[in-house]
C-alpha positions in Angstrom: -75.0 2.4 -35.0 -75.8 -1.3 -35.4 -75.4 -3.0 -38.8 -77.6 -6.0 -39.6 -77.4 -8.4 -42.5 -80.3 -10.4 -44.0 -79.3 -13.5 -45.9 -81.4 -15.5 -48.3 -81.1 -19.3 -47.8 -82.8 -22.5 -48.7 -85.3 -23.4 -46.0 -88.3 -25.6 -45.3 -88.6 -26.9 -48.9 -88.2 -23.4 -50.4 -86.4 -20.2 -49.8 -86.4 -17.8 -46.8 -84.5 -14.8 -45.6 -82.9 -14.9 -42.1 -81.5 -12.5 -39.6 -79.2 -14.3 -37.2 -80.8 -17.6 -36.4 -84.4 -16.4 -37.2 -86.0 -17.4 -40.5 -88.8 -15.7 -42.4 -91.8 -17.6 -43.8 -90.8 -19.8 -46.7 -91.1 -18.5 -50.3 -91.4 -20.7 -53.4 -88.5 -19.0 -55.2 -85.2 -17.4 -54.3 -86.3 -14.3 -56.2 -89.4 -13.9 -54.0 -87.3 -14.4 -50.8 -84.8 -11.8 -52.0 -87.5 -9.2 -52.7 -89.0 -9.8 -49.3 -85.5 -9.5 -47.6 -84.9 -6.1 -49.4 -88.3 -4.9 -48.1 -87.5 -6.0 -44.6 -84.1 -4.3 -44.7 -85.8 -1.1 -45.9 -88.4 -1.2 -43.2 -85.6 -1.5 -40.5 -84.3 1.9 -41.6 -87.6 3.8 -41.2 -87.7 5.8 -38.0 -90.6 5.5 -35.6 -91.8 6.9 -32.3 -89.8 6.3 -29.1 -91.5 3.7 -27.0 -90.9 1.4 -24.0 -90.1 -2.2 -24.9 -90.3 -5.2 -22.7 -88.3 -8.4 -23.4 -87.1 -11.6 -21.7 -83.4 -12.4 -21.8 -81.9 -15.9 -22.2 -81.9 -16.4 -18.5 -85.6 -15.7 -18.3 -85.3 -12.3 -16.7 -87.6 -9.6 -17.9 -86.3 -6.1 -18.9 -87.9 -2.8 -19.8 -86.0 -0.3 -21.9 -86.8 2.8 -23.8 -86.3 2.4 -27.6 -85.5 5.6 -29.4 -87.5 5.9 -32.6 -84.6 7.4 -34.5 -82.1 4.9 -33.4 -82.4 2.6 -36.4 -79.8 0.0 -37.6 -78.1 0.0 -41.0 -79.6 -3.0 -42.7 -78.7 -4.7 -45.9 -79.1 -8.0 -47.8 -76.1 -10.2 -48.4 -76.6 -12.1 -51.7 
């Protein structure tokens, strides 16, 4: 099972949470960004329906895969 970590950082004149190199929208305060990060982490753990997903890799090639709805990552917020 994958484990992902959200981090709260200063960003764009305010605060944001990020996962890897991807930032959320900016928040005025660190507390607001922290609450949003905890919500995002909780939503990652909610199972859904299995579905086909389509994505493009770094080389520009398109892929189609089945995403199992119960295969959810462990998610947390690193403070």
